[in-house]
Steps between C-alpha positions, in 0.01 A plus 500: 500500500456612862685799637766430759477841669178590683329839489474605863357802681579488873464731796618239750521122539127493582373765253568401138375395157717271288451342158739216415541239228328735254416321178344639182247281322621363167219676316598835660158546660624553854716384787494275803717523810516391860390779732597559861326770702557595861305747712600480864404159635308406186677348200435315176778302338536299181160574347489516120418848376387556141532845344549690177661826403834470679672765279209742564513429875872578515449821300211613723696409813797713394277793404304489828823477700652800323188717534383369842151450366317244294493124510628183337300179492550137403194293412343290231145518375447130572587500872378695803845545653695821449784700655476879497761755612353845569741790556399797715629857492659447844724223372294208629429187297174319567495140378164327453392177345 
């Protein structure tokens, strides 16, 4: 079953990361979603993104947000793609991937 509500992190209409239609594999080995990323004039939309460890990611994301340090990352060992949120002590979030 795919989720109806996306997970979205947005600064503006042109600076964002969004995962939608998140679906867990039947064997429980990971997830797939559609990913949309925007950075100024550059954007990617509708690409499939495979990842594991969603509960761990959400836990790490909450912890890094509360402490303003640390990171949370989504990836799978079988793909090169990843999304990483790094929190700085000055309250900035650096997204790489």
